[in-house]
N, C-alpha and C positions, 0 to 999 in steps of 0.2 A: 550281565549280572551273574555273579557267582554264588549268591546266597542260596542255601538249601531251603526248599519250600516245606517248612515245618508246620506253620500255622497261618491262618488267614482271618481277616475280619469278614464275617459273613452276614452280619445284620447290624443296622444302625437306625437310630430314631431319636427325635426330641419329644418332650412332653409339650403341653401348652406352654407358651412363652410370653414374656412381657410383664403384665400385671395380672396375677392369678390369685386373687384373695380367697377363693373358695376351695383351694387344695392345700394339703399339707406337704411337707418335704417327702414323706413316704408315698403319698399319692402321686406326686410328680414322678418319683423314681419308678413306681409300679406302672404308671401310664407309659413311660418311655421304654421300660423293660419289656412290657407286653408287645409294644409296637416293633421293637428291635427283634424280638424272637419271631414275631410274625414275618418280618422282613426276611429273616433267615430261613423261614419254613420250619422252625423248631418250636418245641413246647418247653415249659419250665421243667418238665421231667428229664429233659436232655441236659440240663445245667448241672455240672458237678463241681464247679468252682465259682466263687462269688468274690467280687472286688468292689470296694467303694471307698470314698473319702469325703470329708466335709468338715465344717467348722462348728458342728452342733452335736450335743450329747447323744441325740437319737440317730445320728448318721453313722451307725456302726453296722458291721456285718451281722451281728447277733440280732438286732432289731429288724434289719432289712430281710434277713433270711426268714425270720418268723412271719413277717408281714407278707412276703411273697410265697410262703409255703415251700421254701427250698431248704434242704438240709445238705449242704455241700460237703464234699470230702477234702476240699482245699479252700482256704480263705486267705485274703490279703487285704489289710486295711492301711497300707502304706499311705501316709499323708504328708506330702512335701509341697502343699499349696497347689496352685493351678496346674503344675506339671504332673500331678499325681497320676493322671489317667494315661498319659504316654508311658509313664513308668509301669503302670499296671499292665499295659500291653506287652512291654518287654518281659515282665515277670511271668505273664501268661505263656509267652513263647517258651521261656525256660522251664516252666512247669510241665507244659505239653511235651517238650523234648525229653524231659526226665521220666515221662510216662505216668505222671501223677494224676492227670485228668485229661478230658477230651474237649469239653466245652466250657468256656468261662463267660460269665456275664459281668460286665463292668457298668456301674450306674453312678449317677450323681443327681442331686436335687437341692434346690434352695428356694426359699421364699423371702429372701433378704429385702426385696422391694416392698412387699406387702407388710412385713413385720418390722420394717425400718431398722433392720439390724446392721446394715452397712455403716461403718464408721462409728458405731456405738462405743462410747468410752469404756475403757477397762479400769476398774478401781485401783489397779496396781500396775507397775511396770516390771515385767519379769526379766530376770537376769540382766544382760547387757543393755536392754532397752531402757533401763533406768537412767542411762547416760544420754538419752535422746528425748524422751517424752517430757522430762522435767524442764527442758529448755524450749519446749513449745513446738517441736517438730510435728506437723500434722501427718498422721499416718492414714493411709499408705502413700498418698500422693506426694507428701513432702520428701520421702526417700527418693522417688523417681525424679522429682524436681532437682534434687541435689546432683543426680547423675546427669540430667540434661544440662544443667548449668556448667558442670565440669566439662562435658563434651564440647559445649559451645566455647568455653574458655580455651580448651586445649587444641581444638581443631577448627574453630571458626564456624561451626554449624549454626544455622539460623532458624528462627521460628518459622520462616516461610518454608524451609525444607521439611521441618516436622509437619507443617500443615499439609504438605503434599500427600503425606500418608493418610491423613484424615479424609481429605477430599477424594482420593482414589478409592479408599475403602467404602465411602458413601456411594460412589458410583456402582460398586458391586451390590451394595444393599438395595439400590433402586431396582435391581433385577431380581430380587429375592422377596417374594410376597410374605415370607415369614419374618422379615426384618422389622424391627421396631421403628427405626428412623430411616425414612426413604425420601425425604425432601432433599433436593440438590443443594450442595454447598460449594462455595469457592474458597480459595485461600484467604481472601479478605474476611470472609465470615469467621474462619477459625481465629484469625488474629484479632478480630473485633469482639469475639466472645469473651466473657469476663475471665479475669485471671483467677485461677484456683490456687496455685502455688508457683510462683515465678520460676521458670519461664513457661509453665504449662497452663494453657487456657482451657476453658470448659470443653471445647471440641477436640482438645488433645487427650481427653480422659474418656475411659470406657463408660458404658451405660451401667445403670443399676437396675436389674430386672429380677423377676422370678423365672424359674425354669428348671428343667431336668433333661438328662440325656442318657442314652444307653448304647453300649457297643457289645456285640457278641463275637468272641474269638474262638475259633475251632481248630482242631488238629486237621492235618491234610486229609485224614481218613473221614472225619466227620464233615469236613467242608465239601467233600465229594457228593454228599446228599443234600446240601443246602439248595435253597430255591434260586439263588442268584450266583453269578460267577464270583469266585473268591478274590479278595484283595489281599495279596500276600504281604506278610510282615517280613521285610527283607533285612532290616537292620535296626538296632536300638542302642542308645547310649544315655547314661544319666549321671548326674553329679549334683552336689550342693556345696557351696563355697562359704556360706556365712548365714547368720540369722538376722542380725541387726545391720542396718546400712552402714553404720560407723565401722563395722568390721569387714566390709566388702574389700577384698584385696586391691581392686582397681575399679573405680567408679565407671570406667569406660569400657570394661571388658567383662563379659558374663561367662558363666560356666558352659555356655553353648559351644565355646571353642573346643572343649573336650568331649561333651556329649555328641555334638555334631560330627566331629572327626571319627569317633568310634562307630557311630551309626553308619556313616558313609563307607567306612572301611569294611564293616561287616557285610553291608549290602553289595560292595564292589561297584559303586557308582561314583560318578564325578558331578561336580556342580553343574556342568553344562548339560547333563542328561536330565536334570530335574525339570519337569513340565509345569508343576504347580506347587506353590509353597503356602502352607498354612502356619502363620507365625503368631504367637500369643501377642495380642495388642491391648494390654491393660491401659497403656498410654502410648502415644506416638513414639516416644523415646525408647520404649521397650522394643519396638520393631526395628528401629534404626540400630540399636546396640546389638540386637540378635543377628541381623544380617551381616554385620561386621564380624561378630564372633564366629558365626558359621562359616565364614570365608567366602561369601558371595562378593565381598569387596574388602579392601584393606581397612584397618583402623583409621578412622577419620574421614573415610570416603563415603560413608552411609548417606550423608545429605545429598551428595551429587548422584549417588546410585538411584535414589528414589525420585529425583527431580524429573520434571517433564511428564508427570503422570505415567511413569514407567510401569507401576504396579497396578494400574487401573485396567478396566476392560479395554482390549485392543492394544495394551502395552506388551512389551516383550518379556515381562516378568510377572505373570499372573500371581497375585498374592491375596490371601484372605477373601476368597471369592464368594463367601456368603454374606459379607458385610462386616465380619469380625466383631470383636467385643466393642468396637467403637460405634457400630451402627446396627448390628443384627441382634445380639443379645449378650448379656454378661451377668449371670447370676452368681457372682462371687468367685467361683473357680471355673474358669472358662475352657480348660484344656480338653474336655471330652468333646466339645463342639468342633474343635479343630479336626479331630479324628473322624467325626461324622461327615463333615464337608469333604475331607480328602477322599474318603471311601466313595462318596457319591460322585465326585469328579472322576475317579478312576472307573466307575461303573457307567459313566456317561448319562447320569440322571439329572443334570442340573439345568436343563432347559436353556433359557436365554443367557445364563451366566456360565454355560458349559465351556471349558477350555478344550479346544478341538484336539482330538486324538491324544488325550492325556494318558500316559503310561506309567509315569513315576511321580510320586508326591513326597515332599518333605514336610513333616509336621514337627514343630518345636513348641513345647510348653515351657512356661516360666512360672515359678511360684515364689511366694513371699515378696521380699523387696529385692528383686533380681537375685534371689538367694539360691533357687534350685532351677535346673534345666533338665529336660528330657527330650530327646530327639528320636523320631521314628521315621524310617524310610518305608514307604508302601509302594507296591507295584502290581500290575495286572499282567496276565498272560497275553 
């Protein structure tokens, strides 16, 4: 690995997860932030940069800083959907390298399950979405269903192959006491679950939960005084290719082709060296498309790649080891939880679901309707 050790993840934590009707978005962020700082052995007085993203008017750095009692000298509210937090990590490294700050706190919180905000109709269709919603496209699942149907038509991918992802991810969730869904499922259960938007069944779709998370990123100098060993940020890449699904350049290829390539080149690693992958799984098709775009297999080969429970515990490609957005938690924008799990895997903290001797992790977030991608390569000494 040739990447310079500029910055590391030194603290991670979740808030309460699942159904949390007694906490606000800010309370969930504060709970996760306090726990992540404790995990690092830092206090809020150490934080000099603040990052957050969300789909709510109160999910801003101004309100969060006021609530936490932090007055940062650097702030970043980049919001490109579920991949925002991987992007925040990359921006934090750039800021640290430029000497702008030493310790960044990245947070997220959502109460979309309790306040029933997921899928709430918008009274107007902004910009190019006017050409989709007026024709009845259910958002967001309809956009992913279009991509899935196109992949099936173009490459012969099957619903059984997509179901392999859901079943394998549930097996990881069964090893995670924090996961919301831990009952075993089989491929037949996925195929027999009700259709949401053809060809995606209920069990092809992510959970709808409350929850929050936080990640602490520190310069190499600050990381030296952290409580736990650093998880180095070795590479990062980001891009966004479209907003509305009708403007996606290719329904079967995401921007992870570019963000992944740049991240791996920056880190100086190959696909064969990756020990664990945390891939955004808003839907099973998201995972399959991402694996192809990242280059773990060729376009059209994703179905075969995930078959035979290859990504499940005991398989040769450990993926989404906390149970993912399909079975662990998914409070709207899931990307921060990918980082939390990857850091824990590299620190050897995952108990029954621990990937043996994991040294390198790839994290890939996806936002919007396959619109944005951000890839991070993490490693330990």
